[in-house]
C-alpha positions as CSV (number, residue, x, y, z in Angstrom):
1,M,110.8,73.7,103.6
2,R,109.0,72.8,100.7
3,K,105.8,73.4,101.9
4,V,106.7,76.7,104.3
5,V,108.0,78.2,100.9
6,P,104.2,78.1,99.1
7,V,102.7,79.5,102.5
8,L,105.3,82.6,102.8
9,L,104.2,83.4,99.5
10,A,100.8,83.3,99.6
11,L,101.1,85.3,103.0
12,M,103.2,87.9,101.2
13,A,100.6,88.2,98.5
14,L,97.9,88.8,101.1
15,A,99.5,91.7,102.6
16,P,98.5,94.0,99.9
17,A,94.9,92.6,100.2
18,A,94.8,93.6,103.8
19,F,95.4,96.9,102.9
20,A,92.9,97.2,100.0
21,A,90.3,96.0,102.6
22,E,91.0,98.9,105.1
23,A,91.4,101.3,102.6
24,N,87.5,100.2,101.4
25,M,86.2,101.3,104.4
26,E,82.2,102.9,105.3
27,A,81.9,106.3,104.3
28,N,82.3,107.4,107.9
29,Q,85.4,106.5,108.4
30,Y,88.4,108.3,107.1
31,L,92.0,107.0,105.9
32,T,94.2,109.4,107.3
33,D,97.5,109.8,106.1
34,D,99.2,108.3,108.9
35,V,97.2,105.1,108.6
36,F,98.3,104.7,105.3
37,A,101.5,105.6,105.7
38,K,101.7,102.9,108.3
39,Y,99.9,100.2,106.2
40,Q,102.8,101.1,103.4
41,A,105.5,100.2,106.0
42,L,103.9,97.1,107.2
43,H,103.9,96.0,104.2
44,Y,107.6,95.9,103.9
45,V,108.1,94.6,107.6
46,L,105.8,91.7,106.7
47,L,107.6,91.0,103.6
48,G,111.1,91.1,105.4
49,I,109.3,88.7,107.8
50,F,108.4,86.0,105.1
51,S,111.5,86.8,103.6
52,S,113.8,86.1,105.9
53,L,112.3,83.1,107.7
54,P,112.9,80.2,105.2
55,F,116.6,81.8,105.5
56,I,116.7,81.3,109.1
57,L,114.9,78.6,109.1
58,A,117.8,76.9,106.8
59,G,120.7,77.4,109.2
60,T,122.0,80.4,107.3
61,T,120.9,83.5,110.2
62,N,123.4,86.0,109.1
63,I,121.4,86.7,105.9
64,G,117.8,86.1,107.6
65,V,119.0,89.0,110.5
66,G,120.3,91.0,108.0
67,I,116.8,90.7,105.1
68,L,115.0,91.4,108.6
69,V,117.0,94.3,109.7
70,A,117.3,96.2,106.4
71,S,113.2,95.4,105.7
72,I,112.4,97.5,108.8
73,I,115.1,100.4,107.7
74,Y,113.3,100.2,104.3
75,A,109.9,100.1,106.0
76,A,111.0,103.4,108.5
77,I,112.5,105.2,105.3
78,T,109.0,104.4,103.2
79,Y,106.7,105.9,106.5
80,F,108.7,108.9,106.2
81,V,108.6,109.7,102.6
82,T,105.2,108.7,102.5
83,L,104.1,111.2,105.0
84,V,105.9,113.5,102.9
85,M,104.6,113.1,99.6
86,L,101.3,112.6,100.9
87,Q,101.8,116.3,102.5
88,I,103.1,117.7,98.9
89,A,100.2,116.2,97.2
90,R,97.8,117.9,99.6
91,K,99.5,121.4,98.4
92,I,99.2,120.4,95.0
């Protein structure tokens, strides 16, 4: 378990870096609102997976599955809120 936690923390730290690398695309490719919202949601799903994995491996599956389900719900909410906020920002 001591070896798993640092790896999980490193993977959680790399999730925003993956979005930043995708956001710096070439000039002929555009980052659409839908893609941006999907990356925001994906970040929270990955965070939930990596946060629940130690609990599942430790044998407390109820807590691990609860964290995973909560992160999926939060990711869905984040996806739709991001789309709405981007539409509001375009109108300003």
